[in-house]
Phi, psi and omega in degrees: 000137181288144178292156177289134180306326181293339180272352181282161180302324183274336180057224182298328179297321178296317179300317181296319180293319178296318178299324179294318179297316180296318179298320180299319180289335176274354182073030181241162181281333180202163178212129180294148183301332183258009180279137180286123184302317184283327177293336181267011176111004179290157178218178188297322180295315179296322178296321176297318178299321178302313182298318181296316180297315181293324176303313185284335178284310188263345184070026179246153183280072179286120183293153181299327182267017182303320183294330179286332179275321183238095196273354178240164178297321179301310184294319182292318179298322179294328183277337188304316181298341180278349179279139184292154177288145173288152181298318178232090182303129180289164180296143180291131176240349179278117183248206180298172185304144183240029184297338182282349180293149173286169181301319181294321178293325176297320179295318179295317181297320177297316179297322178296323179291328179290333184231064184289345185279349183214145183274064182296332179258028167275144169257119181241134177228156181213152177209146173270126182252123181241123180138182183284083184273137174261113182293317180297320179295321179293319179300314180295323180294319178296318179297317180296315181294320181296324181297325180287342184256359192296336181298338183293334184234015181295335185293336182258008183231161173292166186298331182259018183300317183296321180291331179291340177138090175275342188242145170229128178246129182239122180253128179233161180291314182200148179194165172221168188302337181265000183288162180298326180295310184293316180295319179298325181297322181267348182266325183301131182302143176263126179282101185285352179265323188245352179080177354290139180283321179253125179243128180231151178219149179221129181229135177283129179242003181178182182305316179225034178232143180219156173253122180253127182234136179231133178229131179222158180279137178293344177303328183241346186235143166242186182300319179296321181292323177296317177299319178296317179297315179296323176296321178293320177299315180296319179297317179294322178297324179281355178088014181275155179282134183265135176284156175283137184295145176287117184249033178297137183261114178288162179291116185289358181268350188291334181272031171245016188285336181233165177241167182296339180293343180284349185241147177288164178293140185292155183285136170250109182291146187302138178101344178285142172264140180300141178290128184246335184236105183292346180270350179268101185249017178297133184214173178231174185215137179224119180277148178212140182223137167280153176293166179300321179294315178295321179298320179295320179295322179294315179296319180295318179296321178298315180295318182293331182266003179073029181232203181234172175301322178303313183292327178292316179293320176301319179300319178297318177297317181298319179296315180297313181296320179294317184291320183271353179260211186247019178084002177287161177305144184260129177237129177229132182274157174212150182281142178229129182271334180056044170210150189262357181239169179265002177278155181283130176248134181301127181079025181302151184246117170246110179231167178260128172244174180210151178247131180254131188224134172261122182264122179259158183294337180265001179295147172239177178302319182299312182292325178292317179297319178299317180293318180296315180300317180294319181288320178297317178300318179295318181296316183290337180279346182258160174300154185286165179266126183293128181297332181293345188271359182203158179288160179301140180287151178291326186234128179232133173252115187240104174298139183240132171271157172285108185297341183262015182296333179253007182268078183252116180248139182298131177063017181240128173270131183248121180237108180302142178232153181272132171221124183242142186269010176074018179232171176212142180273326185234169183299311176224123173239123177258116184258121188257123179241151172212108181259021180074355174244298178242145173261138180241149173225095178272156178235129173247135187216151174280134179297328181286347181251332184216152172266161176303321180295317179297316180298319180293320179293320178297315179300314180297318183294318180293316181295320178295320179294317178299318179299317181294318179297318181290326180290326181225079185299341180271358181290130180282156178301322181300326185266000182270121176265133179282138176083140182261353184230046182286135176294146184286346180154167179248117185238130174290167181298148175274114183240135177291131176213173186279066188286346181260009180258187175240170180298312182288332175294318177296318178299318181299320178299315180296317182295322178290332180281323183228064188298328186260007176286148182285122178267318184225140177225134175209118176047047177089344177280123183246127180239125181277170177298321179297315182292322178292323176294322179293318178296319178297324176304314182294319179296317181299320180297318178297319182293317181299327179290320182276331187223081181297161179088196182213165174090010181264161177271130178239121180273148179230126176235101185204158178285161177296117185194166172301326179296323177299313180294324176295323179293317179299313181293325179293322177301315180294319181295335178277359177091011182251185176234150190257152176229112181274131180252147173271110184297339181273351180289154178303148180303320181299322180292317180294323176297320180298318179292317178300318180293313183295330181273354183058046182292138179253342185206144179242124173261133183217153175257011182263139179293321180239087184282149175295149180280108180253010174087011179225159178300146184242141180227117176289136186251349188260359185302318186250015181238029186301318180229093180297330182291349178264355183293135180239159179108187181239142177295149175271080185300329183293339180276353180286129186287121176278137180233163176293140181298344177271000179286154180298141176246325182201168178236124172258157178236141174224165180293142183239144183289344181279353182103354178238150178293151178265131178265109183266116184267111185252133183273169178301315185300326181298319179290319179296320177300327185283327190240003178245112176090359179279156182259339192298326183261345182058034185292140179189186183301337182268001181291129171236101186251132178285131181260102189222348185290159176302137189296319182283358186276156179289345174295338174302320178297319179300313184282342180265301189277338174305305176288312191290337177270005180225016175083010181271191185237131171271119177258110188278128172278144179306133184276064179234215180296151174279082185266121184296326179293316180291325177296314179297322180295319178300317181293327182281328191251347187252016176055042178288127178244352180224134188209140169244132175226138170296158182302320181294318180290323175301313180300316181297320182289322177297322178291320190268315185213070185298333181290341183295338182270359187297327183269359182281121182283321178230113180246121178249132181227162179155214183088336176197179184299134180281153174268111179304326181297313182290323176299316180297318180296321179296314181292321181293334180277004180109329166054000178068234185268217185284152177233126185231132172269122181248137178232139173172135174282159179299334180294347175234026169056082169076281187238138171249320179225156174221152181223113176288126180259113185248340180228153179303129183286148176257358180199197179305140183277127178297161174267353166097209184251166188286137179284170185298149176059034182220148179233139177233137173228141174258117187239149173277183188285355174258006176087010178268144175297146177258153179292162175305147178078355179250149188284143175207164177288131179282117182241142189237138173227170179122185187286350182275357186290145173288167179282339181139197180256122180300131177062025180217072183296329181294312178295323178298315180294327181288321185265322181258096187252162175302139182281113184298331183250007183263181178288160178306133180087348180285146184241162175226132184264127177269111188283334188085357177273139179260135186209165170233163178229138176283173179296333181270007178090005177281129185258140178238128176279140179249332184156207183239152172277341178242200185265001183296145176222168172254127178239113183053035178090347180270142175281125185235126174253112182306332181297327179294321180291319178299319179296321179294323178293316179299319180295327183279323189252337186077001180257191179270159180208149173222137182238128176240157183228067180283167175280125181282165177302336179286353181093353178260161179274137178239161180252122179238130178248142176242128187231157172238166182290153179223207184243029183252170176289339174276119184283114180293347178268001178249101185300320180295321180294322179294315181297321179296321179294318180292324180297341178273352182233338184246152173294160188302324184288348178261352180280125182301144176289333177219146172236118183250112180283142180225153174298321176202160180279132181289143180237153174280176179297337179271005178083009178267159179300130181272088183292328179297319179295321179294318179295325176296320177295324181294336181274353180278163178298172183309139188284342186270005175082359180290150180277147176299161185297330183272000180259136173070014179290134182286148180301141179233161178286135177293152003272006181302319180295323179293317179299317179300317179300314182293312182297313181298320181292317181293317179297314180297323180297318182283329179277340184084006179189170180268128175289156178281158182304138177084355182274132181287158178301319181293314183288340177279359178112009180292146177236175179299324181286315178293328176295320179296318179296314182295316181298317181295319181291319178296318179297319181293319185284323186255348187061015173260127184291124175231132182258152177302324181301324181292325178291331184270358180261070177051036183273125175261172176300320181297312182290330177292322175299315179299320180298313180297315181296322182293337181258007185277345179299130178089354177279119183300135175053040184301315183297320178296319182295315182287333176293317176295318181298322180298331175277324182297323184290353178268356180246162181305142187301322184292345180261352188296317185300313181294316179296322179297319178296321178295321180294322180295327179287000000 
């Protein structure tokens, strides 16, 4: 129980002081002791500030969440004596009441309290003085000038503070602005309560040269006030009489006229990292100057456009931010003093305001300057925005006056010098100078938000853009290219390959060269190149009989087998192109693919094939044992086709609600697997064939080996069982392997030793996990490891990156593969400079022909190549990337909503369209990262007018499972009365994600809650099964909910099955989890198979404890338990 406030040492006085601190953080004059801090407008940031202030005031370890536990001044004051003392209590900075401060001064004072160790809110200036300087005269002049200004800070000091020492003079033998002395003078915190308020230093740097440094607190001074103070010092030095400063007190309520909602969110320029620690104010500084000629052009352009240098520079920043951003309105903050004189006024207000600007493609410098001028005028005419009402902006443009413009000393030459205190207030501050000769744009940046290189590149890009705009004020934004030294493109090496052949023509050459080499292997069945060619001959003959001519689409629905590969090769040998179907996909989905691909014939290995609306031909009747086939293929009968003719169709998710049919030509496949280095394909290649059949990875695992004399080793086309996969890798001498990132992670977690014998391991399909990559490499990792990137529209790979050391951050996608070109373009089609983001666009022989039956999408994505030969195209991937100076490419994300889920490309718009079609209601689909580290699909639905009830999540998922492939079915469907919107009428994704984090919407209790006691070992099995299922789903399913309907996928089923088998030693297959299996039925399954398992009860008892500790520690703890 908390002590009574009256019983504490401070009693009522302590309560009053705590209430004052809470009121200060709320921006109010007072707060009653029993008022709830959060109910009165408090938030987590303000609560953190309260804890920090109290720590420094009392020297006690006040926890950051103290305000959340003790929500009133009474409760918090009562709890304070119970917090332990800090080892070294910091100096007290909380002084007498500060209600007279303006809102901006309150914000500055709070920031000073957060960073008492460094004077981040000091204003420091320096100048080199050359001539016969009188030090005593200067000292007296500073004292005289300070006396006239003392009213500005009298409120925070005792009455005799100024007499105790407002001034400090430091004399040194020699120094320069970068010396420890000068930096220390402006960096050391200024005690605004006890003084000295004005700190000055003078150092001799030569016979008649000195360095003069002045530091004052921003709490009382702005740039105009510093200039006024220096002018007063100079006047006193000259012996002139000083006027008393104007101390009129403005109304402190006027800067409460607007709220943060009136302004758009501030711009975060590309490359900045979000600020995470408000107490870390370490910063850097980079000076920049335009030449005198460029400066003159900027001034002339400003005058011609009816603006100022500020508006021209702002226009340049806006263009850069718009080009490197997402086209949203650009907001940049700037400081406003809101006073018309240069004298210090008690309670002066320095606040940040901002102008929001939408940049259009037809805008020119003139139109931008006109818009900026109008908005700035409007902002300055309105009351200011209180700094307490919004977080600090990422980007600030701060015009700077020459503080020494009025600092004229007789016979002394004054040359301003730069001195920086090594701190920064905001993520990026651009300081604009104009000395009538050269214009400068310096950049100050937070180390936690920007690197020195990023700040310098940003500065260079903005200055270059401003120069271009000023040189040609009529140039439209659309026609302006960023950067003056942009590379023309990234091109892979030119490698000779069989570009004039076809896939089957290349295979025939290999087969004639190595007829008896093993082409396909499965479970002991060995098929040579001659036999595979002969089987393809037979398939081609059947196809030619059923489908005369060439160039048609032939669908294939068959299990992974040598016969499947013979069918694929036979379709090509007959002059047609193949479309692989997923036999497990819903019939409606397969019909949709058949229709979109314009399929004329279906080959199937099923006796009773589903009716897909096209003629069906069984392909396995005469191919039961390919290894028994005798004779030679009739290679001359294979139809030769143009290398630009279609070879296959891949499918990806489409934003229109229908899948996209990607038509890929023969040449694209040959470019990928003939002459490339990434796979090291050759006669000794033994590659495991395990990828989903309709995926473009099928081409990698098929044609990589078969077009280079290697062997395809087929994995059983059953469940994706991690144990069987690991066994194949250990026992089948696999030396080349492709794994999706998700499957790689699962295998590293489950059986990392299985990869030890793989000579070439390629991974990708989605963002890699640095942790799993590091664990693989640290474990010895076998051979080479390569990250591969490429959309199906450019046939498997566009870039590759050899990973040789454990990554410390996101893994790059690497450099461009041979016979391929990559360009990073902005949204107007201009190349972007290195290190800046642009859309990754691909050209070269790997490109698809386009989208079958979708000319609009084809024209949008496959555009004429601006720098290519006539007729050459360039594919716009929609991926956002940057490139290093050495050509290494880094992916940043997407320009649209597409994501990769378990290696599949997923467009949320297609799922939303399917939900609307099923329910008649509204839908929103999000794809956040689940607690398991994988991406999940969550749908939010409203009721509609269909027989499918949009308020029943299970019914919606069941409907979608009948039309969409499993990887597109949401893991969860959360019904809502309506979709939440922001104040701007946009979908409120933050609110939806918050809903996704809440417990199940139907009120059912989790499986582990309220379970009745059971007799062991059944209770132990339930504990283990429920924990493993919840771990893989990222949450607990409700009772009676199947693993599949709770969001399980083939990969999570494989992980769960492998973990259950390992923990209980009872074999569980992924297929069983995906067959309407609930936690209850899974428990029964494990128990039914436990007979004959040695020490089963002991094993599940240990397992019940193991599932309560982190997964990575289980193996070691389990071994200890076994001992």
